[in-house]
N, C-alpha and C positions, 0 to 999 in steps of 0.2 A: 489650383491656387486658391487659398481661402479669400473670402471677400473681406473688405476693410472692417466690416461689422464684426467678423469673427477673428481677425488677425491677432488680437491680444488675449484671446480666450485660452485658458489652461488646456494643455494637450495630453497630460499624463493620465493614464487609466486609473492611477491611484487617487486623483482628485475626486473628492466626494460626489460632486455633481456629475462628473463624467462616469464615475463608477455606477451611480444610480441609473443613468441612462443606459449604460451597457448591460447592466444586469437584466434589463428588459429587452434591449435591442439585439442582444446576441441571439436569443432563441426563444423569446416569449411572445412574439407577435405572430401567432400561427394563422395560417389560412390567408385568404385574400381580403384586404381591407380597402374600401373606397378612399380612405385618407389615412395612411399609416403614420404620418407625422402627427396628426391629431390624436391617434390612438397612443402613440408613444408619449406625447405630452400629458395625456390624461392618466396613463398608467404610472408615470413618474411624478405627477402633480407638479410639473414644471411648465413655465410659459413656453408656448410654441416657438417663439423667436429665440429663446435661450437654447432650446433643444437643437434647432437648426445651427445656431452659432457653434455649439460644442461639436456637433457631428462634422461640420465643415473644418473646424480647427484640427480635430483628430485625423480626418482624412488627409489634410495638408501635411501634417507631421508624420504620417505613415503609421500612426498607432492603430487606426482603422484601415484595413487593407482595401475593403470595398463595401458598398451598401447595395443590396439588390433584393429583388423578390426571388426567392428560390422556388424551384419546381421539383416535384417528386419524379425525378428522371427515370426511376425504375418503372414508372407507369408510362413513360413516353419513349423509352429506348431500351434495347438489350445491352446489358453491361456485365462487367465482372471486375473483381479485384484480381490483378494478375501479378504473380510472382515470377521474377526473371533471374536466370542464372547468367551472369555476365563475367567475363574474365576480369580480375581485379584491375588490370592496367587500362581497361576500357570503361570502368564503372562510371567515372565522372562524366566522360563524354556521352555515354548512353543516357545518363540522367539529363544532361543538357538537351539532347535530341528529343527525348520524350516530352520534356517540359516546353521547349521552344518551338518544335516543329510538328507536333501532333495536337491539333485542337481538340481531338476526341479523348485525349488523356487528361485527367483532372489532377488528382493527387499524385505526386511523385515523391517517394521516400526511400532512402537507404535504410536497411535494418540489419541488426546483428543480434546474436544471442550471447548470454553470459558463458556459454560452454558450447562445444560442438554437439549438435543435436540434429534430429531429422529436419531437413529443409534449411539448415543454417547457411548453406552455400547459395541460397537464393537471396541475394543481397538487395536487389532492386524491386520495389513494390509500387504498382501504379493502379489507378482505376481507369477503366476504359468504358465509354458509352458510345454505342453506334445506333443509327437509325435501323429499324427492324428489318429492312430489306437486305442489309449487308452482313457479311459473315465475320464473326469475331476472329476465327482462326486465320482467315486470309489477312485481316488487318494486322494481327500480331505477327504473322509470318513476315510481313513487310517491315514492321518495326524491328524484328530480330535481324533482318538483313541490314537495315540502316545502322544498327547499334553494335552488331557483333555478338548479340546474345546467343548462347549455345542451347538454351532451353527456356521454355516458359510454361507456367501452369495457370490456366484460367480457374478462378474460384468464384463462380456466380453465386449470388445469394438466393437461397430458397425462401427465406423469410427474414424480415428485419424487425428488430425489437426495440431499438432505441436510436433516435436521431436527434441530437441536440448538442450544441457546442458552447454552452454558457461557461466559458473558462473562469471568469471572475466569480460567478455564482458558485462554482464548484470548489473554490478555495476554502469555503467554510464547511464542506461536507466531511463528516467523520466516516471512517471505515464501517461498513454495514448499514449506513443510512439508505433507506429504500422506501419506495411508495407502498401504500397499503394494498394496492391492487396490482395484479400482474401487468406486465408491460403492454403497451399498445402494439398491435401487430400490423405491419405493412406487408402486403403481398407483392409479388413481383410480376403481376399480370399487366401486359401492355395494353393501353386503351387507345382505340382508334379515334382520331380527331378529324373534323372536317377541315377543308382548306382555310376557311374563315377562322376557325379556332387556332390553327397553326399560325396564322398571321398575328393573332393576339398573343399567343405564346412567344413568338419571336420578339414582339414589342415588350412584353412583360419581363423577359429574362435579362435584358441588358442592365449593366450597372447604372446606378443613379449617378448623374453628373453633378458637379458643383452648381451649375446653373439651374438644374432642376430643383436641387435642394433649396437654393436661395429663393427661387420663385415660390416655393412651397411655404414661405413665411406667411403668404397671403392666405387666410383661412378660406377664401373663396376659390382658391386654385390648388388642386391636389397634384401629386406627382404624376398623375396619369393623364393630365390634360395634353401635354406634349406627345405622350405615347399614342393617345387616341388620334391626334392629328397625323402622326407618322403612319398609323395603320389605316388612315383614310376613313375613319368612322367617328361618330359623335362621342363625346365624353360619356354620356349616359349608356350608349351601346357598348362602349369599352367596359364600363363597370358591370353591365349585365353579363358580358362574356367572361369577365373575371370571376364573377359569382358562379357561373355555370361550370367553369373549369375547376373551381374549388369543390363544387358538389360532385364532380366526376372523380375527385381524389388526386388531381395532378398538381395542386398548389401546395407548396411547402410552408415557408414562413417568410416574412419580411425581416431582413437581418442585416446588422452591421457586423462584419467579419473582422475580428481582431488579427493583427499580426502577432501570432502566438509563439513563434519560434525565434525570430530575430529580436535583438535588443531594440527597445524603443529609444526615443530621443533622451529619455532620462537615464539611459544605461541599463534598464531592467527589462528582462523578458517576461511575458505573461506566464509561460510555462517553460520548463527545462526538459521534462521527460515525456515522451510519447511512446506508450507501450501498447503493442498489439498482443492481446492475450489469446492463447489457444487452449481449448479443452476438447477432450474426447469423452463423450458420454455414451451410454449404451444405445444401440439402435432402437428406435421407437420412443426414446426419451428426449430427442433433440428439441422438439417444440416445447415440451414441458420445461426443459432447462433454459431455453431461450427466453421464455416468459419470466423466469426468475432472475436471470442475469440482467435483463433489460430493466428490472425494477430498481436496480442499484443506481443511485443518483450520480455516482462517479463516472458512469459509462457515457461516453459521447456517441458511440456506435456499438451495436450488438447485432449479430446476425448468424443465421444457420448457413454455414458454408462447408462443403465437403472437401477436406484437404487432400484426400487420397494417400497413397503409400508414401509419397515424398515427404509428407508432413505427419507421418505416423497415424494416418486416418483420423485426424481431429475433425470435429464437425460443428464446433461453435467457436466463434471469434468475436472479439470486442476490443474497443479502443478506450484507453484511459490516459488523461494528461495530468501532469502535476509538476510542482516546483521541487519536490523532494522524492528521490527514488525509493527510499524506505516507505514513505507514505503510499506511493503508488502500489508497492508490493503488499502493503497492509490492506489496501482496498481489494486487491485480488484475493488475498487470504480470506477476507471476510466473505467474498462471493463463494470461494471454495467451501468454506465452513457452512454457509447457508445451503448450498446444494447437498452437502453431506447430511445435514439435519433433515432434509426432505427425502432422503433415501435415493438421491440421484448420484450414482457413482461417477467419479472422475478418475479414470484409470490411466490418463496421460494428460499432461499440461505443459505449457511452455510460454515464454515471454520473448517477443521480438521487439527490441528497443529501436526507436527511430533515431536516425542521425540527420543527415542533410534532408531538408524537406521544402517543397514548394507546392502551392495549391493554386489552381485556377478553375473557374467554372468550365465544365466539359461542354463542348459543342455537341449537338445531337440532331440538328435539323437535316432532313434528307437532302435539301438543295445544297447545303454546305458540304456534305460528304462528297457529292458528285464533283463539286468544284475542287475539293482537296485532291481527289483522285487524279484529276487532270494535271494539277500542279506537281504531282509526284510521278507523272508519266505512267499512270495506271489507267486501265479501262474500267470505268465505274460498273459496267455490266458484268465484267469478270470478277468483281469484288462482292457480288451479291451471293446470298445463300442459294444453293441449288434448289 
C-alpha cells in the first residue's frame, strides 16, 4: 500500500515524470550500487523524495510489477528455455501449475505461430533455473507428470547477447536502429560462491518492499541497511560483498519491472505483442550472427540456442515487444536484412507470438530446492545429477 506521501501521485506510465523515471529504472541501472535510489535520482535529475513517491504510487497501482536487484542467474544456476507440448484441453491448467507451483520456473508464456510450422505444437514455453547439483531432465519429468505434458524440449543458452527490458525506451526505436559496436556477450559458465556470498545473494535478490522504499527517502539510509541486518553483517560489509559479486559477474541490474502485458489502471498496456524470433544460420556463424542480432535496440533478449529437429534446427532466438504487430515484424525484417548484408545466410526463420504470459523471479537457492522436493514428495538426493 502506498504511503500517504505518495497516495496522490500520478500512476500512469504515460505521465512525463513517471516515464522519465522508468526509462532509467527499467534497465539502465546496471551492476551493484551502494545506493540505487540516489543513482536513479541523479540520472533523472529529480529529487530523491519525488522518485520514491512515484515508485511507491506505481507499485501500489500495479503499473510497476516489482522492484528488485536482478542477478545473472546463468552464472549462478543451470537453466534452460523449455518448450512443452501439452494437450489443448490441459494447456491452461498446465500454465497455472508451472506459474503457481514451481518456484524454479520464471517466465510462463503460451505461444502460437501464424501458420503450421516446425514446433508450432509446442504451445507452452517456460524458463527453468536449478541449483547446479540438480538435474534439469528430472525436474522437467516431474513437471510433465504434474501437467500432463506429452513432451518437452530443453533449449539451454550457449551464449547471451542482449538482456534489457526497457519497454518505454524501445517505443521510440525505429527498425534497424542498432549500436555501433557488436553486442555484449554473456557466457553461461556457473560461478562457485562461498556460503557467506550465497547469504548476501539471498538477501540481495528479494523484492524491494514499500517500507524499504519509504525508508530510503533518507539520504543516510540506503535500501541495503535492512538487508545487511537480515544477513547478520554490517552495512559496509554488505556493500563490500555486493561489489565483489558484481566483479564476479553475477549482478545484473537494479530494476523496476513494468506490468507489460496486462492493462494498467488507465486502460492501456505497455506492449501488446511479444514475439520470439527464430533463425537458422550456418554452422560456425552462430556467434557472429548473435553479436549482430544483439546490436539491434528492439531486442530485449537474444541468445544462441540449438532448437534441434523439432524446430527445424534453428540456432538463434530473440525476443521483441511492441504495441503494433507490423512494427514488430518490421524490426525483424531489418535484422534479417542486416544479416544478409553481412553475408550471414538465414535459411529458415519463424516467429512464435506470445499469448497468455506471467513472469516471476526464478528461485535458484540450493536450500530452497531441497525444501521444494520434500513438499512434492520427492527425494532431493534422487533429483541430483548423477
